[in-house]
Backbone bond lengths (Angstrom), bond angles and torsions (degrees), N, CA, C in turn:
res aa  C-N    CA-C-N  psi(-1)  N-CA   C-N-CA  omega(-1)  CA-C   N-CA-C  phi
1 X - - - 1.457 - - 1.528 111.88 -
2 X 1.313 116.13 15.00 1.451 119.69 -175.87 1.512 114.54 -62.47
3 X 1.335 116.78 -42.33 1.463 118.80 -173.82 1.525 111.61 -89.16
4 X 1.318 114.56 143.69 1.452 121.17 179.12 1.523 108.17 -92.70
5 X 1.319 117.22 114.27 1.465 118.53 -176.08 1.529 112.06 -77.35
6 X 1.324 115.56 -15.55 1.456 119.16 177.11 1.515 109.79 -97.15
7 X 1.317 116.20 108.36 1.461 120.25 175.59 1.521 107.09 -90.28
8 X 1.324 116.15 107.82 1.453 119.37 -177.16 1.524 111.13 -96.64
9 X 1.305 114.37 137.23 1.454 121.06 177.72 1.529 108.28 -88.82
10 X 1.330 115.44 98.11 1.455 120.87 -174.80 1.526 111.63 -62.38
11 X 1.307 116.43 -38.87 1.461 120.07 179.30 1.526 110.29 -61.65
12 X 1.335 114.99 -39.66 1.459 120.01 179.63 1.528 109.84 -65.78
13 X 1.339 115.80 -42.35 1.463 120.32 178.52 1.524 110.39 -60.55
14 X 1.338 116.04 -46.46 1.463 119.85 179.86 1.520 111.61 -60.44
15 X 1.334 116.09 -38.15 1.460 120.76 179.44 1.532 109.92 -64.24
16 X 1.327 115.73 -45.36 1.467 120.03 179.25 1.528 110.56 -61.23
17 X 1.334 115.72 -42.35 1.465 120.10 178.91 1.531 110.36 -61.40
18 X 1.331 116.12 -43.75 1.465 120.68 178.28 1.522 110.97 -56.45
19 X 1.326 115.01 -47.21 1.459 120.43 -179.07 1.525 110.44 -62.90
20 X 1.331 116.54 -45.75 1.463 120.42 -178.15 1.514 111.88 -67.98
21 X 1.338 116.44 -32.24 1.465 120.48 178.30 1.517 110.87 -56.95
22 X 1.313 116.17 -37.13 1.455 120.89 179.93 1.515 112.87 -61.95
23 X 1.339 116.20 -22.08 1.459 121.08 -178.16 1.532 112.29 -82.81
24 X 1.320 117.01 -12.52 1.463 120.48 -176.04 1.521 111.18 -114.14
25 X 1.335 115.76 153.89 1.454 119.74 176.43 1.518 110.15 -68.97
26 X 1.312 115.00 150.34 1.462 120.91 -179.14 1.532 112.51 -63.84
27 X 1.336 116.83 -34.64 1.472 119.21 -171.31 1.529 113.68 -72.39
28 X 1.311 117.83 -9.23 1.461 119.75 -179.80 1.526 111.28 -100.89
29 X 1.330 116.22 15.52 1.467 121.68 -174.27 1.529 115.10 -53.11
30 X 1.335 116.72 -44.54 1.464 120.12 -174.66 1.523 111.07 -53.42
31 X 1.305 116.31 -45.41 1.455 121.31 -176.64 1.523 111.76 -82.96
32 X 1.316 116.23 -36.69 1.464 121.32 -170.89 1.521 113.63 -73.03
33 X 1.328 117.96 -38.73 1.467 119.78 -172.29 1.536 115.16 -55.19
34 X 1.331 118.99 -50.84 1.471 118.44 179.69 1.525 111.84 -60.32
35 X 1.318 115.66 -37.32 1.467 120.45 179.69 1.520 110.31 -66.28
36 X 1.327 116.37 -42.31 1.462 120.29 178.31 1.525 110.93 -61.05
37 X 1.331 116.22 -44.32 1.460 119.34 179.46 1.520 111.49 -63.44
38 X 1.329 116.01 -39.83 1.456 120.53 178.47 1.529 109.87 -62.44
39 X 1.324 116.48 -49.19 1.455 121.13 -179.42 1.526 111.06 -61.81
40 X 1.328 116.02 -44.01 1.459 120.69 -179.47 1.523 111.18 -63.16
41 X 1.334 115.79 -41.24 1.460 120.41 -179.43 1.523 110.53 -63.70
42 X 1.319 116.51 -45.17 1.462 120.69 178.99 1.526 110.23 -62.14
43 X 1.320 115.45 -43.88 1.460 120.99 179.75 1.523 111.39 -58.70
44 X 1.323 115.91 -51.85 1.461 121.30 -178.09 1.525 110.50 -65.32
45 X 1.328 116.11 -40.38 1.466 120.66 -179.06 1.525 110.57 -63.06
46 X 1.322 117.45 -45.38 1.459 119.84 -177.77 1.525 110.60 -68.90
47 X 1.327 115.62 -32.05 1.459 121.14 177.36 1.533 110.20 -68.03
48 X 1.317 115.13 -43.18 1.465 122.23 -175.17 1.518 112.18 -69.75
49 X 1.320 117.14 -37.21 1.459 120.86 -170.37 1.530 114.11 -100.29
50 X 1.322 116.72 26.58 1.464 120.48 177.63 1.513 109.76 -71.75
């Protein structure tokens, strides 16, 4: 299990998170950020591994 078969583009994930952040209010940041990263990661991963 040493190798990671999912090569994730971190820059792409960060970009998606940035874009999605704009859709949410600033005051909900504490709760929203981990969720945004999770959603962005899934999005990028599914895009990458088609």
